[in-house]
PyMOL Python script that loads the backbone (N, CA, C, O; Angstrom):
from pymol import cmd

cmd.read_pdbstr("""\
ATOM      1  N   UNK A   1     219.350  26.471 -89.142  1.00  0.00           N
ATOM      2  CA  UNK A   1     219.095  25.870 -87.853  1.00  0.00           C
ATOM      3  C   UNK A   1     219.204  26.956 -86.780  1.00  0.00           C
ATOM      4  O   UNK A   1     220.177  27.707 -86.725  1.00  0.00           O
ATOM      5  N   UNK A   2     218.186  27.013 -85.939  1.00  0.00           N
ATOM      6  CA  UNK A   2     218.199  27.985 -84.845  1.00  0.00           C
ATOM      7  C   UNK A   2     219.073  27.465 -83.711  1.00  0.00           C
ATOM      8  O   UNK A   2     219.095  26.267 -83.428  1.00  0.00           O
ATOM      9  N   UNK A   3     219.783  28.367 -83.076  1.00  0.00           N
ATOM     10  CA  UNK A   3     220.646  27.998 -81.961  1.00  0.00           C
ATOM     11  C   UNK A   3     220.360  28.924 -80.796  1.00  0.00           C
ATOM     12  O   UNK A   3     219.957  30.074 -80.971  1.00  0.00           O
ATOM     13  N   UNK A   4     220.577  28.401 -79.619  1.00  0.00           N
ATOM     14  CA  UNK A   4     220.451  29.216 -78.423  1.00  0.00           C
ATOM     15  C   UNK A   4     221.630  28.954 -77.507  1.00  0.00           C
ATOM     16  O   UNK A   4     222.051  27.810 -77.335  1.00  0.00           O
ATOM     17  N   UNK A   5     222.145  29.985 -76.937  1.00  0.00           N
ATOM     18  CA  UNK A   5     223.265  29.850 -76.005  1.00  0.00           C
ATOM     19  C   UNK A   5     222.831  30.439 -74.674  1.00  0.00           C
ATOM     20  O   UNK A   5     222.433  31.601 -74.593  1.00  0.00           O
ATOM     21  N   UNK A   6     222.912  29.634 -73.648  1.00  0.00           N
ATOM     22  CA  UNK A   6     222.602  30.095 -72.300  1.00  0.00           C
ATOM     23  C   UNK A   6     223.907  30.379 -71.586  1.00  0.00           C
ATOM     24  O   UNK A   6     224.845  29.584 -71.646  1.00  0.00           O
ATOM     25  N   UNK A   7     223.963  31.500 -70.920  1.00  0.00           N
ATOM     26  CA  UNK A   7     225.179  31.868 -70.195  1.00  0.00           C
ATOM     27  C   UNK A   7     224.800  32.180 -68.751  1.00  0.00           C
ATOM     28  O   UNK A   7     223.852  32.922 -68.491  1.00  0.00           O
ATOM     29  N   UNK A   8     225.544  31.608 -67.826  1.00  0.00           N
ATOM     30  CA  UNK A   8     225.286  31.793 -66.402  1.00  0.00           C
ATOM     31  C   UNK A   8     226.532  32.312 -65.704  1.00  0.00           C
ATOM     32  O   UNK A   8     227.643  31.869 -65.992  1.00  0.00           O
ATOM     33  N   UNK A   9     226.346  33.244 -64.794  1.00  0.00           N
ATOM     34  CA  UNK A   9     227.422  33.691 -63.913  1.00  0.00           C
ATOM     35  C   UNK A   9     227.329  32.820 -62.662  1.00  0.00           C
ATOM     36  O   UNK A   9     226.509  33.082 -61.783  1.00  0.00           O
ATOM     37  N   UNK A  10     228.154  31.801 -62.581  1.00  0.00           N
ATOM     38  CA  UNK A  10     228.058  30.839 -61.483  1.00  0.00           C
ATOM     39  C   UNK A  10     228.504  31.418 -60.148  1.00  0.00           C
ATOM     40  O   UNK A  10     228.378  30.762 -59.114  1.00  0.00           O
ATOM     41  N   UNK A  11     229.020  32.630 -60.161  1.00  0.00           N
ATOM     42  CA  UNK A  11     229.334  33.322 -58.906  1.00  0.00           C
ATOM     43  C   UNK A  11     228.116  34.057 -58.351  1.00  0.00           C
ATOM     44  O   UNK A  11     228.111  34.481 -57.195  1.00  0.00           O
ATOM     45  N   UNK A  12     227.092  34.201 -59.178  1.00  0.00           N
ATOM     46  CA  UNK A  12     225.847  34.849 -58.768  1.00  0.00           C
ATOM     47  C   UNK A  12     224.875  33.765 -58.295  1.00  0.00           C
ATOM     48  O   UNK A  12     224.641  32.788 -59.007  1.00  0.00           O
ATOM     49  N   UNK A  13     224.314  33.934 -57.102  1.00  0.00           N
ATOM     50  CA  UNK A  13     223.452  32.902 -56.511  1.00  0.00           C
ATOM     51  C   UNK A  13     222.277  32.562 -57.420  1.00  0.00           C
ATOM     52  O   UNK A  13     222.019  31.384 -57.670  1.00  0.00           O
ATOM     53  N   UNK A  14     221.563  33.562 -57.916  1.00  0.00           N
ATOM     54  CA  UNK A  14     220.389  33.318 -58.758  1.00  0.00           C
ATOM     55  C   UNK A  14     220.765  32.641 -60.073  1.00  0.00           C
ATOM     56  O   UNK A  14     220.057  31.743 -60.530  1.00  0.00           O
ATOM     57  N   UNK A  15     221.858  33.056 -60.679  1.00  0.00           N
ATOM     58  CA  UNK A  15     222.320  32.416 -61.913  1.00  0.00           C
ATOM     59  C   UNK A  15     222.750  30.972 -61.659  1.00  0.00           C
ATOM     60  O   UNK A  15     222.459  30.087 -62.464  1.00  0.00           O
ATOM     61  N   UNK A  16     223.432  30.737 -60.561  1.00  0.00           N
ATOM     62  CA  UNK A  16     223.871  29.380 -60.227  1.00  0.00           C
ATOM     63  C   UNK A  16     222.660  28.466 -60.015  1.00  0.00           C
ATOM     64  O   UNK A  16     222.662  27.307 -60.431  1.00  0.00           O
ATOM     65  N   UNK A  17     221.626  29.007 -59.361  1.00  0.00           N
ATOM     66  CA  UNK A  17     220.397  28.243 -59.155  1.00  0.00           C
ATOM     67  C   UNK A  17     219.736  27.932 -60.497  1.00  0.00           C
ATOM     68  O   UNK A  17     219.306  26.801 -60.723  1.00  0.00           O
ATOM     69  N   UNK A  18     219.651  28.912 -61.379  1.00  0.00           N
ATOM     70  CA  UNK A  18     219.075  28.710 -62.712  1.00  0.00           C
ATOM     71  C   UNK A  18     219.872  27.674 -63.497  1.00  0.00           C
ATOM     72  O   UNK A  18     219.294  26.866 -64.224  1.00  0.00           O
ATOM     73  N   UNK A  19     221.180  27.694 -63.357  1.00  0.00           N
ATOM     74  CA  UNK A  19     222.037  26.717 -64.030  1.00  0.00           C
ATOM     75  C   UNK A  19     221.744  25.301 -63.533  1.00  0.00           C
ATOM     76  O   UNK A  19     221.601  24.377 -64.334  1.00  0.00           O
ATOM     77  N   UNK A  20     221.653  25.131 -62.201  1.00  0.00           N
ATOM     78  CA  UNK A  20     221.348  23.801 -61.651  1.00  0.00           C
ATOM     79  C   UNK A  20     219.992  23.301 -62.154  1.00  0.00           C
ATOM     80  O   UNK A  20     219.837  22.122 -62.470  1.00  0.00           O
ATOM     81  N   UNK A  21     219.022  24.199 -62.225  1.00  0.00           N
ATOM     82  CA  UNK A  21     217.697  23.823 -62.725  1.00  0.00           C
ATOM     83  C   UNK A  21     217.762  23.403 -64.186  1.00  0.00           C
ATOM     84  O   UNK A  21     217.129  22.423 -64.580  1.00  0.00           O
ATOM     85  N   UNK A  22     218.519  24.134 -64.986  1.00  0.00           N
ATOM     86  CA  UNK A  22     218.646  23.798 -66.404  1.00  0.00           C
ATOM     87  C   UNK A  22     219.336  22.449 -66.582  1.00  0.00           C
ATOM     88  O   UNK A  22     218.936  21.646 -67.424  1.00  0.00           O
ATOM     89  N   UNK A  23     220.367  22.207 -65.790  1.00  0.00           N
ATOM     90  CA  UNK A  23     221.103  20.946 -65.896  1.00  0.00           C
ATOM     91  C   UNK A  23     220.212  19.753 -65.519  1.00  0.00           C
ATOM     92  O   UNK A  23     220.350  18.672 -66.092  1.00  0.00           O
ATOM     93  N   UNK A  24     219.315  19.945 -64.574  1.00  0.00           N
ATOM     94  CA  UNK A  24     218.449  18.860 -64.100  1.00  0.00           C
ATOM     95  C   UNK A  24     217.105  18.803 -64.819  1.00  0.00           C
ATOM     96  O   UNK A  24     216.258  17.985 -64.459  1.00  0.00           O
ATOM     97  N   UNK A  25     216.889  19.644 -65.817  1.00  0.00           N
ATOM     98  CA  UNK A  25     215.573  19.718 -66.451  1.00  0.00           C
ATOM     99  C   UNK A  25     215.144  18.398 -67.096  1.00  0.00           C
ATOM    100  O   UNK A  25     213.969  18.040 -67.013  1.00  0.00           O
ATOM    101  N   UNK A  26     216.049  17.673 -67.728  1.00  0.00           N
ATOM    102  CA  UNK A  26     215.686  16.397 -68.341  1.00  0.00           C
ATOM    103  C   UNK A  26     215.293  15.383 -67.274  1.00  0.00           C
ATOM    104  O   UNK A  26     214.302  14.669 -67.429  1.00  0.00           O
ATOM    105  N   UNK A  27     216.061  15.317 -66.195  1.00  0.00           N
ATOM    106  CA  UNK A  27     215.726  14.392 -65.109  1.00  0.00           C
ATOM    107  C   UNK A  27     214.375  14.735 -64.495  1.00  0.00           C
ATOM    108  O   UNK A  27     213.584  13.841 -64.190  1.00  0.00           O
ATOM    109  N   UNK A  28     214.107  16.027 -64.313  1.00  0.00           N
ATOM    110  CA  UNK A  28     212.823  16.431 -63.752  1.00  0.00           C
ATOM    111  C   UNK A  28     211.682  16.079 -64.704  1.00  0.00           C
ATOM    112  O   UNK A  28     210.613  15.664 -64.255  1.00  0.00           O
ATOM    113  N   UNK A  29     211.890  16.237 -66.004  1.00  0.00           N
ATOM    114  CA  UNK A  29     210.865  15.880 -66.986  1.00  0.00           C
ATOM    115  C   UNK A  29     210.599  14.377 -66.965  1.00  0.00           C
ATOM    116  O   UNK A  29     209.453  13.947 -67.096  1.00  0.00           O
ATOM    117  N   UNK A  30     211.645  13.583 -66.804  1.00  0.00           N
ATOM    118  CA  UNK A  30     211.484  12.125 -66.725  1.00  0.00           C
ATOM    119  C   UNK A  30     210.648  11.761 -65.500  1.00  0.00           C
ATOM    120  O   UNK A  30     209.741  10.933 -65.595  1.00  0.00           O
ATOM    121  N   UNK A  31     210.943  12.365 -64.364  1.00  0.00           N
ATOM    122  CA  UNK A  31     210.188  12.084 -63.142  1.00  0.00           C
ATOM    123  C   UNK A  31     208.724  12.489 -63.329  1.00  0.00           C
ATOM    124  O   UNK A  31     207.824  11.727 -62.976  1.00  0.00           O
ATOM    125  N   UNK A  32     208.482  13.665 -63.874  1.00  0.00           N
ATOM    126  CA  UNK A  32     207.101  14.097 -64.097  1.00  0.00           C
ATOM    127  C   UNK A  32     206.367  13.154 -65.045  1.00  0.00           C
ATOM    128  O   UNK A  32     205.199  12.837 -64.824  1.00  0.00           O
ATOM    129  N   UNK A  33     207.041  12.708 -66.090  1.00  0.00           N
ATOM    130  CA  UNK A  33     206.439  11.762 -67.026  1.00  0.00           C
ATOM    131  C   UNK A  33     206.065  10.469 -66.306  1.00  0.00           C
ATOM    132  O   UNK A  33     204.967   9.946 -66.495  1.00  0.00           O
ATOM    133  N   UNK A  34     206.963   9.962 -65.494  1.00  0.00           N
ATOM    134  CA  UNK A  34     206.683   8.729 -64.744  1.00  0.00           C
ATOM    135  C   UNK A  34     205.500   8.919 -63.791  1.00  0.00           C
ATOM    136  O   UNK A  34     204.654   8.034 -63.666  1.00  0.00           O
ATOM    137  N   UNK A  35     205.443  10.067 -63.125  1.00  0.00           N
ATOM    138  CA  UNK A  35     204.343  10.335 -62.198  1.00  0.00           C
ATOM    139  C   UNK A  35     203.016  10.395 -62.951  1.00  0.00           C
ATOM    140  O   UNK A  35     202.036   9.778 -62.532  1.00  0.00           O
ATOM    141  N   UNK A  36     202.979  11.130 -64.053  1.00  0.00           N
ATOM    142  CA  UNK A  36     201.732  11.344 -64.784  1.00  0.00           C
ATOM    143  C   UNK A  36     201.261  10.082 -65.506  1.00  0.00           C
ATOM    144  O   UNK A  36     200.067   9.784 -65.506  1.00  0.00           O
ATOM    145  N   UNK A  37     202.184   9.337 -66.122  1.00  0.00           N
ATOM    146  CA  UNK A  37     201.777   8.251 -66.991  1.00  0.00           C
ATOM    147  C   UNK A  37     201.963   6.845 -66.426  1.00  0.00           C
ATOM    148  O   UNK A  37     201.290   5.920 -66.880  1.00  0.00           O
ATOM    149  N   UNK A  38     202.836   6.656 -65.471  1.00  0.00           N
ATOM    150  CA  UNK A  38     203.150   5.287 -65.052  1.00  0.00           C
ATOM    151  C   UNK A  38     202.983   4.988 -63.575  1.00  0.00           C
ATOM    152  O   UNK A  38     202.862   3.821 -63.202  1.00  0.00           O
ATOM    153  N   UNK A  39     202.973   5.996 -62.727  1.00  0.00           N
ATOM    154  CA  UNK A  39     202.997   5.748 -61.291  1.00  0.00           C
ATOM    155  C   UNK A  39     201.779   4.976 -60.815  1.00  0.00           C
ATOM    156  O   UNK A  39     201.911   4.060 -60.004  1.00  0.00           O
ATOM    157  N   UNK A  40     200.596   5.327 -61.304  1.00  0.00           N
ATOM    158  CA  UNK A  40     199.403   4.613 -60.853  1.00  0.00           C
ATOM    159  C   UNK A  40     199.453   3.140 -61.228  1.00  0.00           C
ATOM    160  O   UNK A  40     198.975   2.292 -60.475  1.00  0.00           O
ATOM    161  N   UNK A  41     200.030   2.827 -62.391  1.00  0.00           N
ATOM    162  CA  UNK A  41     200.171   1.430 -62.808  1.00  0.00           C
ATOM    163  C   UNK A  41     201.129   0.693 -61.874  1.00  0.00           C
ATOM    164  O   UNK A  41     200.875  -0.444 -61.477  1.00  0.00           O
ATOM    165  N   UNK A  42     202.223   1.352 -61.533  1.00  0.00           N
ATOM    166  CA  UNK A  42     203.225   0.756 -60.642  1.00  0.00           C
ATOM    167  C   UNK A  42     202.622   0.438 -59.270  1.00  0.00           C
ATOM    168  O   UNK A  42     202.850  -0.636 -58.714  1.00  0.00           O
ATOM    169  N   UNK A  43     201.852   1.388 -58.737  1.00  0.00           N
ATOM    170  CA  UNK A  43     201.208   1.190 -57.437  1.00  0.00           C
ATOM    171  C   UNK A  43     200.141   0.098 -57.546  1.00  0.00           C
ATOM    172  O   UNK A  43     200.068  -0.792 -56.699  1.00  0.00           O
ATOM    173  N   UNK A  44     199.322   0.171 -58.587  1.00  0.00           N
ATOM    174  CA  UNK A  44     198.245  -0.807 -58.772  1.00  0.00           C
ATOM    175  C   UNK A  44     198.796  -2.219 -58.901  1.00  0.00           C
ATOM    176  O   UNK A  44     198.279  -3.152 -58.288  1.00  0.00           O
ATOM    177  N   UNK A  45     199.853  -2.373 -59.706  1.00  0.00           N
ATOM    178  CA  UNK A  45     200.436  -3.708 -59.874  1.00  0.00           C
ATOM    179  C   UNK A  45     201.076  -4.205 -58.585  1.00  0.00           C
ATOM    180  O   UNK A  45     201.026  -5.397 -58.280  1.00  0.00           O
ATOM    181  N   UNK A  46     201.674  -3.297 -57.836  1.00  0.00           N
ATOM    182  CA  UNK A  46     202.258  -3.676 -56.555  1.00  0.00           C
ATOM    183  C   UNK A  46     201.209  -4.173 -55.584  1.00  0.00           C
ATOM    184  O   UNK A  46     201.427  -5.150 -54.868  1.00  0.00           O
ATOM    185  N   UNK A  47     200.064  -3.494 -55.560  1.00  0.00           N
ATOM    186  CA  UNK A  47     198.973  -3.910 -54.669  1.00  0.00           C
ATOM    187  C   UNK A  47     198.405  -5.240 -55.140  1.00  0.00           C
ATOM    188  O   UNK A  47     198.159  -6.138 -54.335  1.00  0.00           O
ATOM    189  N   UNK A  48     198.196  -5.365 -56.457  1.00  0.00           N
ATOM    190  CA  UNK A  48     197.646  -6.617 -56.996  1.00  0.00           C
ATOM    191  C   UNK A  48     198.592  -7.789 -56.777  1.00  0.00           C
ATOM    192  O   UNK A  48     198.148  -8.915 -56.554  1.00  0.00           O
ATOM    193  N   UNK A  49     199.894  -7.528 -56.840  1.00  0.00           N
ATOM    194  CA  UNK A  49     200.885  -8.593 -56.640  1.00  0.00           C
ATOM    195  C   UNK A  49     201.104  -8.885 -55.164  1.00  0.00           C
ATOM    196  O   UNK A  49     201.943  -9.709 -54.799  1.00  0.00           O
ATOM    197  N   UNK A  50     200.340  -8.202 -54.323  1.00  0.00           N
ATOM    198  CA  UNK A  50     200.398  -8.363 -52.877  1.00  0.00           C
ATOM    199  C   UNK A  50     201.774  -8.055 -52.306  1.00  0.00           C
ATOM    200  O   UNK A  50     202.178  -8.621 -51.290  1.00  0.00           O
ATOM    201  N   UNK A  51     202.491  -7.146 -52.972  1.00  0.00           N
ATOM    202  CA  UNK A  51     203.771  -6.699 -52.424  1.00  0.00           C
ATOM    203  C   UNK A  51     203.558  -5.980 -51.107  1.00  0.00           C
ATOM    204  O   UNK A  51     204.469  -5.883 -50.285  1.00  0.00           O
ATOM    205  N   UNK A  52     202.352  -5.478 -50.913  1.00  0.00           N
ATOM    206  CA  UNK A  52     202.041  -4.710 -49.716  1.00  0.00           C
ATOM    207  C   UNK A  52     201.037  -5.461 -48.853  1.00  0.00           C
ATOM    208  O   UNK A  52     200.257  -4.848 -48.124  1.00  0.00           O
ATOM    209  N   UNK A  53     201.058  -6.786 -48.936  1.00  0.00           N
ATOM    210  CA  UNK A  53     200.065  -7.595 -48.245  1.00  0.00           C
ATOM    211  C   UNK A  53     200.154  -7.486 -46.729  1.00  0.00           C
ATOM    212  O   UNK A  53     199.194  -7.806 -46.028  1.00  0.00           O
ATOM    213  N   UNK A  54     201.290  -7.039 -46.218  1.00  0.00           N
ATOM    214  CA  UNK A  54     201.421  -6.914 -44.768  1.00  0.00           C
ATOM    215  C   UNK A  54     200.706  -5.672 -44.243  1.00  0.00           C
ATOM    216  O   UNK A  54     200.602  -5.480 -43.032  1.00  0.00           O
ATOM    217  N   UNK A  55     200.212  -4.827 -45.153  1.00  0.00           N
ATOM    218  CA  UNK A  55     199.531  -3.607 -44.751  1.00  0.00           C
ATOM    219  C   UNK A  55     198.088  -3.650 -45.241  1.00  0.00           C
ATOM    220  O   UNK A  55     197.805  -4.126 -46.340  1.00  0.00           O
ATOM    221  N   UNK A  56     197.212  -3.161 -44.434  1.00  0.00           N
ATOM    222  CA  UNK A  56     195.831  -3.010 -44.852  1.00  0.00           C
ATOM    223  C   UNK A  56     195.777  -1.871 -45.875  1.00  0.00           C
ATOM    224  O   UNK A  56     196.446  -0.851 -45.708  1.00  0.00           O
ATOM    225  N   UNK A  57     194.989  -2.045 -46.919  1.00  0.00           N
ATOM    226  CA  UNK A  57     194.887  -1.010 -47.943  1.00  0.00           C
ATOM    227  C   UNK A  57     193.859   0.028 -47.474  1.00  0.00           C
ATOM    228  O   UNK A  57     192.652  -0.151 -47.638  1.00  0.00           O
ATOM    229  N   UNK A  58     194.360   1.089 -46.902  1.00  0.00           N
ATOM    230  CA  UNK A  58     193.541   2.207 -46.452  1.00  0.00           C
ATOM    231  C   UNK A  58     193.930   3.431 -47.280  1.00  0.00           C
ATOM    232  O   UNK A  58     194.989   3.438 -47.907  1.00  0.00           O
ATOM    233  N   UNK A  59     193.093   4.460 -47.289  1.00  0.00           N
ATOM    234  CA  UNK A  59     193.477   5.670 -48.028  1.00  0.00           C
ATOM    235  C   UNK A  59     194.842   6.217 -47.594  1.00  0.00           C
ATOM    236  O   UNK A  59     195.630   6.645 -48.437  1.00  0.00           O
ATOM    237  N   UNK A  60     195.124   6.207 -46.303  1.00  0.00           N
ATOM    238  CA  UNK A  60     196.411   6.731 -45.830  1.00  0.00           C
ATOM    239  C   UNK A  60     197.575   5.857 -46.303  1.00  0.00           C
ATOM    240  O   UNK A  60     198.641   6.379 -46.626  1.00  0.00           O
ATOM    241  N   UNK A  61     197.386   4.539 -46.349  1.00  0.00           N
ATOM    242  CA  UNK A  61     198.455   3.669 -46.840  1.00  0.00           C
ATOM    243  C   UNK A  61     198.700   3.878 -48.329  1.00  0.00           C
ATOM    244  O   UNK A  61     199.843   3.832 -48.783  1.00  0.00           O
ATOM    245  N   UNK A  62     197.638   4.106 -49.086  1.00  0.00           N
ATOM    246  CA  UNK A  62     197.799   4.378 -50.524  1.00  0.00           C
ATOM    247  C   UNK A  62     198.539   5.699 -50.722  1.00  0.00           C
ATOM    248  O   UNK A  62     199.420   5.798 -51.576  1.00  0.00           O
ATOM    249  N   UNK A  63     198.185   6.707 -49.937  1.00  0.00           N
ATOM    250  CA  UNK A  63     198.905   7.983 -50.006  1.00  0.00           C
ATOM    251  C   UNK A  63     200.378   7.766 -49.690  1.00  0.00           C
ATOM    252  O   UNK A  63     201.247   8.309 -50.372  1.00  0.00           O
ATOM    253  N   UNK A  64     200.664   6.973 -48.660  1.00  0.00           N
ATOM    254  CA  UNK A  64     202.055   6.676 -48.303  1.00  0.00           C
ATOM    255  C   UNK A  64     202.771   5.960 -49.455  1.00  0.00           C
ATOM    256  O   UNK A  64     203.929   6.264 -49.742  1.00  0.00           O
ATOM    257  N   UNK A  65     202.099   5.016 -50.115  1.00  0.00           N
ATOM    258  CA  UNK A  65     202.699   4.300 -51.245  1.00  0.00           C
ATOM    259  C   UNK A  65     203.045   5.273 -52.368  1.00  0.00           C
ATOM    260  O   UNK A  65     204.128   5.189 -52.947  1.00  0.00           O
ATOM    261  N   UNK A  66     202.137   6.191 -52.680  1.00  0.00           N
ATOM    262  CA  UNK A  66     202.408   7.171 -53.727  1.00  0.00           C
ATOM    263  C   UNK A  66     203.576   8.077 -53.339  1.00  0.00           C
ATOM    264  O   UNK A  66     204.475   8.325 -54.143  1.00  0.00           O
ATOM    265  N   UNK A  67     203.554   8.563 -52.112  1.00  0.00           N
ATOM    266  CA  UNK A  67     204.629   9.461 -51.666  1.00  0.00           C
ATOM    267  C   UNK A  67     205.982   8.757 -51.719  1.00  0.00           C
ATOM    268  O   UNK A  67     206.978   9.335 -52.154  1.00  0.00           O
ATOM    269  N   UNK A  68     206.004   7.516 -51.275  1.00  0.00           N
ATOM    270  CA  UNK A  68     207.234   6.728 -51.287  1.00  0.00           C
ATOM    271  C   UNK A  68     207.708   6.467 -52.717  1.00  0.00           C
ATOM    272  O   UNK A  68     208.902   6.555 -53.001  1.00  0.00           O
ATOM    273  N   UNK A  69     206.779   6.148 -53.612  1.00  0.00           N
ATOM    274  CA  UNK A  69     207.141   5.895 -55.013  1.00  0.00           C
ATOM    275  C   UNK A  69     207.683   7.159 -55.680  1.00  0.00           C
ATOM    276  O   UNK A  69     208.628   7.084 -56.466  1.00  0.00           O
ATOM    277  N   UNK A  70     207.098   8.312 -55.378  1.00  0.00           N
ATOM    278  CA  UNK A  70     207.597   9.572 -55.937  1.00  0.00           C
ATOM    279  C   UNK A  70     208.997   9.865 -55.398  1.00  0.00           C
ATOM    280  O   UNK A  70     209.879  10.279 -56.150  1.00  0.00           O
ATOM    281  N   UNK A  71     209.200   9.651 -54.102  1.00  0.00           N
ATOM    282  CA  UNK A  71     210.534   9.859 -53.514  1.00  0.00           C
ATOM    283  C   UNK A  71     211.559   8.939 -54.172  1.00  0.00           C
ATOM    284  O   UNK A  71     212.692   9.350 -54.422  1.00  0.00           O
ATOM    285  N   UNK A  72     211.165   7.696 -54.455  1.00  0.00           N
ATOM    286  CA  UNK A  72     212.074   6.762 -55.135  1.00  0.00           C
ATOM    287  C   UNK A  72     212.440   7.270 -56.524  1.00  0.00           C
ATOM    288  O   UNK A  72     213.606   7.218 -56.916  1.00  0.00           O
ATOM    289  N   UNK A  73     211.456   7.761 -57.269  1.00  0.00           N
ATOM    290  CA  UNK A  73     211.723   8.297 -58.612  1.00  0.00           C
ATOM    291  C   UNK A  73     212.677   9.482 -58.557  1.00  0.00           C
ATOM    292  O   UNK A  73     213.585   9.599 -59.380  1.00  0.00           O
ATOM    293  N   UNK A  74     212.465  10.356 -57.583  1.00  0.00           N
ATOM    294  CA  UNK A  74     213.334  11.524 -57.429  1.00  0.00           C
ATOM    295  C   UNK A  74     214.757  11.077 -57.118  1.00  0.00           C
ATOM    296  O   UNK A  74     215.717  11.602 -57.682  1.00  0.00           O
ATOM    297  N   UNK A  75     214.888  10.113 -56.224  1.00  0.00           N
ATOM    298  CA  UNK A  75     216.224   9.610 -55.865  1.00  0.00           C
ATOM    299  C   UNK A  75     216.887   8.898 -57.035  1.00  0.00           C
ATOM    300  O   UNK A  75     218.075   9.094 -57.287  1.00  0.00           O
ATOM    301  N   UNK A  76     216.126   8.071 -57.752  1.00  0.00           N
ATOM    302  CA  UNK A  76     216.669   7.332 -58.905  1.00  0.00           C
ATOM    303  C   UNK A  76     217.215   8.268 -59.979  1.00  0.00           C
ATOM    304  O   UNK A  76     218.137   7.909 -60.711  1.00  0.00           O
ATOM    305  N   UNK A  77     216.649   9.462 -60.071  1.00  0.00           N
ATOM    306  CA  UNK A  77     217.068  10.426 -61.083  1.00  0.00           C
ATOM    307  C   UNK A  77     218.003  11.494 -60.528  1.00  0.00           C
ATOM    308  O   UNK A  77     218.243  12.518 -61.166  1.00  0.00           O
ATOM    309  N   UNK A  78     218.524  11.240 -59.333  1.00  0.00           N
ATOM    310  CA  UNK A  78     219.519  12.116 -58.699  1.00  0.00           C
ATOM    311  C   UNK A  78     219.079  13.572 -58.622  1.00  0.00           C
ATOM    312  O   UNK A  78     219.857  14.484 -58.903  1.00  0.00           O
ATOM    313  N   UNK A  79     217.833  13.775 -58.242  1.00  0.00           N
ATOM    314  CA  UNK A  79     217.325  15.128 -58.070  1.00  0.00           C
ATOM    315  C   UNK A  79     217.348  15.450 -56.580  1.00  0.00           C
ATOM    316  O   UNK A  79     216.767  14.730 -55.767  1.00  0.00           O
ATOM    317  N   UNK A  80     218.019  16.527 -56.240  1.00  0.00           N
ATOM    318  CA  UNK A  80     218.059  17.004 -54.855  1.00  0.00           C
ATOM    319  C   UNK A  80     217.265  18.299 -54.839  1.00  0.00           C
ATOM    320  O   UNK A  80     217.750  19.349 -55.262  1.00  0.00           O
ATOM    321  N   UNK A  81     216.045  18.208 -54.347  1.00  0.00           N
ATOM    322  CA  UNK A  81     215.134  19.348 -54.425  1.00  0.00           C
ATOM    323  C   UNK A  81     215.695  20.575 -53.724  1.00  0.00           C
ATOM    324  O   UNK A  81     215.522  21.693 -54.210  1.00  0.00           O
ATOM    325  N   UNK A  82     216.359  20.389 -52.602  1.00  0.00           N
ATOM    326  CA  UNK A  82     216.913  21.545 -51.878  1.00  0.00           C
ATOM    327  C   UNK A  82     217.957  22.298 -52.701  1.00  0.00           C
ATOM    328  O   UNK A  82     218.201  23.479 -52.450  1.00  0.00           O
ATOM    329  N   UNK A  83     218.577  21.633 -53.680  1.00  0.00           N
ATOM    330  CA  UNK A  83     219.544  22.302 -54.547  1.00  0.00           C
ATOM    331  C   UNK A  83     218.857  23.115 -55.651  1.00  0.00           C
ATOM    332  O   UNK A  83     219.499  23.928 -56.317  1.00  0.00           O
ATOM    333  N   UNK A  84     217.553  22.894 -55.842  1.00  0.00           N
ATOM    334  CA  UNK A  84     216.847  23.526 -56.955  1.00  0.00           C
ATOM    335  C   UNK A  84     215.844  24.586 -56.514  1.00  0.00           C
ATOM    336  O   UNK A  84     215.347  25.363 -57.330  1.00  0.00           O
ATOM    337  N   UNK A  85     215.553  24.612 -55.226  1.00  0.00           N
ATOM    338  CA  UNK A  85     214.594  25.568 -54.674  1.00  0.00           C
ATOM    339  C   UNK A  85     215.280  26.305 -53.552  1.00  0.00           C
ATOM    340  O   UNK A  85     215.932  25.684 -52.713  1.00  0.00           O
ATOM    341  N   UNK A  86     215.148  27.621 -53.517  1.00  0.00           N
ATOM    342  CA  UNK A  86     215.768  28.379 -52.435  1.00  0.00           C
ATOM    343  C   UNK A  86     214.754  28.862 -51.448  1.00  0.00           C
ATOM    344  O   UNK A  86     215.109  29.520 -50.470  1.00  0.00           O
TER     345      UNK A  86
END
""", "prot")
cmd.dss("prot")
cmd.show_as("cartoon", "prot")
cmd.util.cbc("prot")
cmd.orient("prot")
């Protein structure tokens, strides 16, 4: 069985950043999976169910719905982008 050991110097800024990214990699993969495979269904079903009936369906409103849904996914998975990008 192959093994890999990652070692980080958490006193070093770049290493600490790499460590945070590694720790959040599964959560980020889950968010990307949801965006690629499920987000359009979630938005489409929401529109069809008239969850957004108080808003006219315009291109800008659809963009807002997608942006809001992505932000929700990021929050649900406890990803703080500012902690992962310098």
